[in-house]
N, C-alpha and C positions, 0 to 999 in steps of 0.2 A: 541265187538272186540277192541274198543278203551278205555276200562275201565281203564287200567293202566295210559294212558295219561291223562284221565279225573281226576283220583285221584291225579296225580302229579300236574296238573294245579290248582286243588282246594286247595292243600296244599300250593302251592306257593302264592296264592292270599292273605291270611292274612299276610304271612311273608313279602311279598313285600310291603304291605300297611304299616305295622309297620316300615319297612326299610325307606319308603318315609318320614314318620313323623320324624324319628330319623335323617335322612339326612338333613332335613330342619333345625332342631334344631342345629345340628353340624355345618352346614355351616353358620348359623347365629352367632354362637359363634366365628367362625373364621373370621367374618366380611367380607364375600363375598358380592358382590353387590346384591341388592334385586331381580333384574330380574333373576340373575343366580340362586339364591336360589329357586325362584319360578319355573324356568325351570327345574332344576334338580329334585326337589320334584315332580312336575307334571309328568315328564317323568317316574319316577319310579312308580308313582301311576297309570298312564295309562297302564304301563306294567302289574301291578297287576290286573287291571280291564280287560285287554285283556286276561289274563290267566283264569279269571272267565268266561268271555263271551265265550271263545273258549271251555271251559269245558261244559258249558250249551248247546251250539250249537251242540257239538258232542253228548251229551247225548240225546238231542231232535231228532237228525238225526238217532241215533241208535235205537230209538223206532220203526222205520219203518221196521227194519229188513233187509234193503237193504244196503250193504256196499258202502261207498263213494269211488269214484275214485280219483286219485291223483290231478287232476285239480279242483275237487270239494272241496278237502281239502284246496288247496291254496285259492280258492274263499271264503271258510268259515273263513280262517285266516284273509283275508282282510276285510270281513264283520264284524268280531269281533273287528278289529282294529278301523274301522270307527264308529262302535257302541260305542267304548270306548271314541273316540274323541267327539262324540255327547253328552256324559255325562257332558261335560263342560257347556252345557246348561241345562235347566230344562226339564227333560224327562217326557212325559205324561204317559208312561207305567210303571211308577215307581212300583206300587203295583204288577203288573204282573211279573216284574223282580224278586221281592223278592220271590214270590211263585215258579217261575221256578227254582231259585237257591235252594230253600228248597227241591224241588223234586229231583234235581240233587245230592245234598249232601246225601239225604236219599238213593237214588238208588245206589250211588257209594260206600258208607261206611256202610249203615245200622246202623248209630250211635245212641247214646242216644239223647233224645230230646234237652238237654242242648247244645250239639255240634251244632245242627241245629240253635239254638237261637244265638250262638256266630257268626256263619257265617252270619246270617241275620243282626246282629248288626254291624259287620264290613262292610258289603255291604251298609247298611244305612248310616254309617259314610262316606263312600267313595262317595256315591251319593250326600251327603250334601256338602262335602269339595270340590269336583271337580268343581262345579259351582263357589264356592268362589275363588278357585285358578285361575280359568279361568278369572273371572272378575278382580282379583288383577293383574294378569299378563298383561292383556290388558291395564289396567289403568296405570301400571308401564311403559309399553312401550310408551304409549302416554305422560306420564309425563317426559320422557327423552327429549322429544321435547318441553315440556312446564314445566320448572322447578318451576314456580310459582304455578302450579297445585299441584306438589309434596309437595311444602312447605305448601300449604293450607291443604293438607291431613295430613301433619306432625303436624300441629297445633291442629288437632282433637285428637291427642294422648296426652291428658292433663296430664297424669301420668308420662310422660317421662321427663328426664333432657335434656334441650335444650341449646346448646352452639353455639353462633354466633361469627364468625371471620370476622373482617372488611377487611381482605385482604388474598389472597392465596399466600403464600411464603413458603420457606423451614422451617421457624421457626413455622409458624402456623400449617403446616402439621405435624411437629414433636410433637407439643403439642396436636393436635387432636388425633393422634395415641395413645399417652399416656393416654388420657382421655378414649378412647375406651378400652385400655388394663385394665384400672382400673374398668370399669363398662360397659360390652359389651351390655347387654340387654336393659338397660334403657337410654343409651346415644344416643342423636341425634345431628349430626353436620351439621351446615349450614355455608357455605362460601359465603361471599358477594364478588363476583369476578368482580365487576365493575372496581376495580383497581388491577393491578399486578405490581410488581417492574420492570419487563422487558417484554414488549409485546411479544418478541420472545419466551419466556418461558411459555406464558399464556396457550396454548393448553396442554403442558406437565403437568403443575401444575393442571389444571382442570381434566385431565385424572387420575392423582394420587389421587386427592380428591374424584373422583367418585369411584375409586377402593376400598376405605375404606367405601363406602356407604354414603358419604356426599351429601348434596344438594348444588348445586352451582347456586347462583342467580346473574344475571347480573344487579346489582342494587347498592344502597348505603345505609348506615345505616339510612339516613334520610327518606327512602321510605319503610323500612321494617315494616311489621305489626307483632307485638309481641303479640301472642294470650295468653289468660289466661291459666295458668298452675298451677297444685298443687305443682310443684317444682319451685324454683327460676330460672329465666332466667339469664344466664351469658353471658355477651358480652365482647369479647376480642378485644380491639382496638390495633391491633398488626401490623399496617402498618410500613414500614421502614422509613416513614417520620413522625417525632415526631409532627410536626405542623399539619399534617392531623389527627393524633390521637387526638390532643387537639381540633381541629375543630369538629371532630365527637363527642367528649365528650360534647362540648357546645351544639351541635345540639340535642343530646339525652336528655340532661337535659331540654332544651327548649321545646321539644316535649311533655313532660308530659306523655309519653307512658309507663313508667316503675313505679313500686311500690317500697316500702321500702324493700321488700323481694328480689328484683333483685340486681344484682351486675355488675358493670362495671370495667373491669381491663384495665388500661391505661399503655401501654408498652413504655419504652424508647428504643432508637435505640442502637443496639450493635456496631454502628459505631460512637457514640457520646460520648464525655467526660463528659457530664452533664446529669442529670435526671430532668425531668420536674415536680418535686414535687411541687415547688412553684407555677408554672403555674396552676397545677391541683387544688391546694388548693385555689388559687384565683378564678378559675372558679366555684368551689363548693360553696365557700363563697358568691360569687356574686349571684348565683342562690338562695341560702338561704335567702339573704337579699331581693331579689325580692319577694320571697314567704312571707316573714314577712310583706312587704309593701302591698302585695295583701291581706293578712289576715286582716290587720288593716283597709283596705278600706271596707271589707265585713262584719267585725264583730266589735262589741263594747264590750270591756272588755275581760278578760281572757288572757291567754298566748298563743303565736303563735307557741310554740315549737312543740306541737303535730301535728298541722296543717302542719308544715314544714316537720316533720318526716314522715308523711304518704305520702308525695309527692316526696320524695327524695330516689333514689336508693343508694346503698352502693358503693362508688367510691374508688378503690384501685390502687395506683401506683405500677407498677412492673418494676423492673430493673433486668432482668435475670442474667446479668454478675455480678452485685453487689451481688445478692443472691448467685451466684456460688462461688464467693470469700469467702463470709461469711460461706457458708456451708463447703468449703474446710478448712478454718481456725478452724472450729468446729470439723470436722471429723478427720483432721490431724493437731492438734494444734501446735503452734509455740514451745511449750515446749517439744515435743516428744523427740528430740535429747538430751535434757538436763536432763531428768528424772534420768538416771543412774549415771550421774556425778555430780549431784547437791550436793553442800557442804554448810556448814554454812557460812553466810556472803553474799556477793553480787556475783552473777554469771552472766557472759555475755551471752546474747542470740543474735546472729548475724544473720540478715536476709539480703540476697542479691537478688535484683530484677533485672532481665535482660529484658529490654524492658519497655518503658513508654507509651504504648498505653492504650486502655481502661482498659484491665485486669491488666496491670502493675500499672496503676494509682490507681485502686480500691484496689489492694493489698497494695500499699503504705498507703492509707488512713485508711484501716481497720486494718493493722498491727499496726498502730499508737495507736489504742485504745484496740485492742485485746492483744497487747504486754505489757500492764500495769500489772505486776505481782510482788508479794512480793519476795524479795531476788534476783531479776533479773534486770539487766541493759540492756535495749533494744538498739541495734545498727542496723541501717538500711543503706544499700548501694544501690544505684540505678545506673545501668549502661545502658546508652542509647546513640544513635547517635543524639538524640534531644538536642537542645541547653539548657543549664542549665538556663541561663538568656539571654533574648533577647527582643527587642522591639516587640510589637504586642500582649501583654497580654496573655490570655489563649491559643491562637492559636500559639503563638510565642515561648514558652519555657515551660519546665517542672515546674519550680518554679513559673512562671507567672500564670500557670493554677492552681497550688495549692493555691497561694495567692488570686486568683480570687474566690476560694471556701471560704477560710478564712485565712488571713495572720497570725492568732494566732497559726496555726499549726506549721509553721516554727519558729515563735517567741518562742515556748516552747521547741525547739530543741537545742542541742549542735551541731552546724554546724561546724565540724572540717575543712571545706574548708577555712573559712575566719576569724574565731575568734582565738585570741591568746590562747596558751596553759595555763592550770591551772585548779583549781577546778571549780565546777559549780558556786559557789558564786563569785569567782574571775572573771570568764567569764562574768557573768552578770554585775558585777561592772565595769569592764574595758570596756565593750561594751556600757555601759550607759543605758541598757534596764532595766526597772522596771517590766517587764511583770510577772516574776515568784516570785516577792516579796510577802512574806506572811504577816509579821507584824514586827515592829521594823526594825532591820537591817538584818533579816533572809531572805534567799532565798531558794526556793524549788529546788529540783533536777530537771534537765531537763527531759522532758518526754521521750526523746530518743536522741541518737547521730545520725547524718546524714551526709553522704558523697555522693557526686554526681560525677560520672565519665562520661564525655562526650566522648563516644567511640563507634565505629561501631564494634560489636563483630563478624560480618560476614566477616570482611576484614582481618582476620589473626592476629588481635591484642589481642585476648582473652588470649592466653597462656602467653605472656610476662607480662601483668599486674597482672595475678594471681600468677605467679612465683616470682614476686617482693615481697620480705618479708615485705617491708615497708607498703604495702597495707593491709596485714592481711586478704585478701579475701579468702584464703584457709582455714581459721578458721571459715568460714561460717557454721552455723548449719542448716539453712533453705534456700534453693534456690528456686526461682520462675523464670521460663523461659517462657516468653510470647512475642515472636518476630513477630507474625503475620501469620506464615505458619507452617504446620505440619513438613515439611522437615527441616526447619531452627530450630524449637524448639527441635526436636529429636537430630539433629546433635550437637547443642550446649549443650544440656543436657548430651549427651553421652560424649562429650569432658570434661565437668565438672566432670563427674564420673571418668574419667581417671586421671585428675589432682588431684582430692580429694583422689583417691586410692593411688597414689604415695606419697602424703602428709601423709596419714595414715601410710603407710609402713615405711616412714622415721622417723616420730615422735614416732611411736609405743605407742601412748597414749591410754591406754585400755579404757578410758572413752569417746574417740572421736566418735561422731556419726554425720552423714550428711544425710540430707533428701533433695532430688532433685525433685521438682514438676515442671512439664512442660505441656503445653497445647497441646492437640491433638484433633482436631475437628472431625476427622473421627471416627465413632462409632466402627466399627470392629477393626481398628488399635489400638484404645485406649484400648479396651478390651484385645487384644492380647498382648500388651506391659505390661500390669499389671499382667499377669499370673506368670511370673518369674522375680521379680523386686528387689530381695534382694541380696546383694553382701557382701562377707567377704574378707577383705584385711589385717586385723590385725590378724596374725596367732595365737596369744595367746588367742584371744577371742573365746568364745563358740558360740556367736551369730553374725549375720551380722552387719556391721558398716556403710553401705551405702544402702539407699532405694531410688529407683526411682519410682515416681508415676505420671502416665499420668492422666490428668483430662480435663474437659471442652468440651467433645464431645456434639454434637448437641442434642442427645437423652436425656442427663442428664441436659443440660442447660434449655431445654424447656420441662421439666417434671413437673408434678403436684407438686411433693415434692419441687422442686426448685422454681417454679414460685409462688406458694402459700405460701411457708414456713409455712404451716398450723399448724404443730406441734409446731413450735416456736411462732407463733402468739397466739395460745391458751394458751401455757404455760406462755408467756409474759403477756398476759392480766390477767391471774390468779394471777401472781406475783404482777401486778399493783393493782389489787383489794385487795390483802392482806394488802396493806398499809392503807386501810380504818380502822379506829380505831375499829368500831363495828365488822368488819370482823375479825380483829386480836383477839378481845376478844372472839369471837365465836370459832376460831381455838384453843384457849387455854382452851376452855370449855371441861369438861369431858363428856358432853352429846353428844352421837353419833347422836341421833335424831335431836338435835338442829344444829349440824354441817351440817348434810345432808340437812336440811331445808334451812340453810343459803347458802349452795353451790348451791342449786336449784334457790334460789332467785337471787344470783349473776349471774348465768348463764342466767336467764331470763332477768336480767337488762342489761347484755352485749348485748344480742340479740336485745333488745328494743332500746338501745342507740348506735347501731353500726354506725348510720349516723355520730356520733361525732368522730369516730375513725380516720377518715382521715382529717376531718375539723380541728381536733386537731392533727397535725402531731407529736407533742411532745409525746403524750401518745402512739400513735400507734407505732412509730419507737423506742422510748426508751424502751418500754415494750419488743419488740423483742430483743433489744440489751441486756437487762437483762438476758433473757433466753439463748441467744447465749454465754454469758460470763460465764455461770455456770461452765464449765470444767476448766476455768482458775482460778476461785475462789477455786475450789476443789484442784487444783495443788498448789496454793499459801498457802493453809492451811496445805499442806504436806500430802495429802491423795492419791496422785498418785504415784504408785510404779513401776509397770511393764509398758513397752512401746511397740510400734510397732516393735522395734528392738529385744526385748527379748521374746515377746509373739506373737502368731499368732492365727488366727481364733477364735474359741470358747473361748480359754484361755484369749485372749485380751478382748472379750466382757464381760466375767465374772469379770475380774479384773476391768474393767471400771464401771460396775454396782455396784460392791462391794465398790469401792472408793467413788462413788457418795452417796451410802447409808451411809457410814461412815461419810462423810461430813455432810449429812443431820442430822444424829444423833448428831453430834458435835454441830451444830447450834441450834437444837431444845431442846437438853438436858438442863434442867434448873440448874443443879448443876454447880456452877462456882467457880473457884479458880483464883488466880492472873495470872497464865500462860494462862488460857483460856480467861480471860478478855482482856489480852494484845493482844492475837491473834485476838479476835473479834474486838477490837478497830482498829487494823491494817487492818483487812479485810474491816471495815467500811471506813477507809481512802482510801483503794485501790478502793472500789466501787465508791467513790466520784471522785477519780482521773480518773478512767476509764470512768465515766459518763462525766466528763469535756472534756476528749479527744474525746469521741464519739460526744458530742454536737458540738464541734468545727468542726468536719468533716461534720456536717449538716449545717454549716454556722452560728451557734449561737455565739454571743459574749457578754461580760459583759458590762453593762452600765458604761461609764467612768465618769459619773457625780455623784452628791450627791444622796444618797438613797432617801432622802425626795423628791427631784425633780423627781426621777424615778417613784415614786408611784403617782405622779400627772399626769403622761402620760397615762391617761385612755381614752379608746375609746370603741365603741360598742364591739370590738373584744377582749378587754383587761379588765379583772376584776380588780377593784381597790384593791391594796395591794397584788395582785398576784405577785409571783417572776418571772414569765415567760411572755414575750410579744411576742407571736408567729408571728404575722403579720409582724413584722420587725426584728424577730429573735434576741431578746435580752433576756438574762437570768441573773438575778442578783447573782445567786449562783455559777457562773463559777469563783470560787475563790480557792486559794490554802489552804489546810488544814495541820495541824501539824500531821506528821506521828505517832509520839509517843503517842499522846492523842486521835486521832480519833475525834469523835464528842462528845463534853463534856457537855451534857445536863443532868439535874436531873429531874426525873418524880415523880409525886405523884401516889397514888394507883389506879388512874383512867387513868393513862397514859398521864396526862397533865403536861406541864412544871410547875415546882414549882416557882412561881413568887417571893415568899418571899426571896429565895436565889438568885434571879436574873437569875436563870436557868443556865446561862453561866458565868463562872468566868471571871470577867473583869480584866484580867491580860494579860501580853504580851504573855503568853503561850496558850491563847485561840485562836482557829483557826478562820480564816476569815469567814468561812461558818456560824459558830455559832454567830459571831458578826453581820453578815448581818441578820440572823434570829431574833436575839434579837432586833436589831434596828427596824425591821419590826413590831414586837409585840409592842414595845414602841410607834411607830408612830400610830399604829392602836388604842392603848389605849388612846393616847392623843387626837385623833380625834373623836373616837366613845364613849369613856368613858366606854367601856365594860371591864368586868373582864377577865384578861388574861387566867385564869384557865378554863374559859368556851369558849375560842376562838376556832373556827373551824380550825385555822391554827396550825399545829403541826410541831415540829422539825422533821427533816429527821430521819426515824426509822432504820438507819443503813443498809437498804436494806436486813435486816434479820427479817422480821415481825413475824416469828414463835418464836423468842426468846424474853423473857420478860426482857427488860433492866431496868425496873423501879427500882430506888434506888440502882443501881449497878454501877453508873459512878464514 
């Protein structure tokens, strides 16, 4: 009499079982907490088992022929439910249950034998899984009270990727969420919650961390046990105190708990004007020297490099705001507003930065080297209420802070504030500065012009200074607004839009374009403001002439793409390896198999030598800079046509890809004429100029003494005859080059400098870089008596290693 209900229950049983499995997988992908996933899945599975038990019990009762009364049905339902709960343990009547289920299915449906086998298989799986779920649920609930137990269980999952954060704060939470978004199934997050930036927020931050399934340990990095894993362990020292991050780094290196496959990311503070790169390098090198001493005590003979390598994790400095600025200057280049109006000769590119905080300072420094372009004169304006010059050093004034990084930055500028009017050469002569002298009486052009306006733009003084035609501020191509708060940034950026719009309508210059970048920290607000951000105020134009771009939200700043700069790191290291002569020869080879073999070898070598990437900050940082600067070289060579103003969406992406491909073909195509060689020489000059500017922002300066004396300054950290002295940030090639000639070296058919012709023409039109290189070769030959053609020291290869410059200078 209950046959229909029995049939429905039996049909629901496998459906609900599959639903439970699917629900657990779905909730895992959505990153719900573990206990919630287990509860939800177990609940559906218990319901499935209840439907089976109810059907079996009804079928058994129906065999007596006596109909069940209503209270007996209720009792049967409760008995089926408790029987389902009992399945969380190991049931001794397991075999009898399978037989009874088989009889019930056969009696209800009279099915084929294979249907009965399916039901038995599903029930068997349920009976196996439910005890597992029950134990996991109980263990999870216990581990909520004992996080170390959960961490210990986590270490058993040797195949997962484990990420440790030294502090719970909004930055680390944003990065953790992005990690989970990129790889939900294999990523495991551990927060070390012994320190929080504000004790009042501690409970809320821990709750947010648990909501994404993270383990929160009330400990410190000094006490964490890092279990063996098939994946590298990654540790993010991301506390708001830079000193604590450095202390944690020192502790981790001293503990010897990490292998060469593991990685430590040391973050700078987003409230600090400086990055702890030098301190990190010092700690890493100190630890390496300790390991070298340890090796020499324990071993006799051999080299300690392998011993050191096997005991050192890979240490990487991370400055999220610096990376943000560099990404912005790559994604939205300085030349975007200039593409349509670019003409023969020199074009002005004017950048105005409002605010001199951390982001404003980073924009100033990075604009200095990104803005080195052919046919463009860079002008930079800084507007801030901060003192331009004041006692107190880095903390007292903008220029004091820049000079604390490197006074050569402002030495290479045409500072219109205090120097007399005139040409670049006249300016240098009248000021008495010899900084930009090349050779003879020639002076290089300044790297940029610079004006500083000490002004509080929030006090109503913004409009008057912009409307003053003598400032020329309304002719700005590229604005950056970074004043400290979303409200201030948006209000000032919108006021700039109105001022620029009136200026565009008055001048009616069809080639005028203005790009306004402003910082918005709020994720949702930033996305909303970028939906409709193009404006047209010149009626004659088909396309918009003003673009407003919000950037800098927390989600993007603390994303994997921004923190790691992984694409740029890989491309930069590949470019760096291309400068090896053997690798260049292989790239020029027609053998695809040989090329693939060499690529694999180089990849393996980079992985093996990754310990050196930060110990040698020169290679690591300058390689990234080369990759970041590629769009600017493409523009300088004349291959950028459409801009963000004239193209949108997929059209812009296609144009960008096509222009980069055209540039690549131009550089690698071996057919050369005078026009091409002239362009390549100027690009070589540009790359050296860009490199000089970049190195200055990293604190490097040229040795001001004799070259022979410089090469006697050899220490353990400095290879004799090397042009760079990293530990004290000296580099002898930070010299001006002749723009018309580029690098003037002659090569033989092996790519070596031709010593018989002295390689570099010893005339006043030879540039200083070549003179320095030639002197280095001559010094080395005089001391070592080695043949120059066999020297491992090679002249700079134009930063275009794919092109064969031999016998073409």
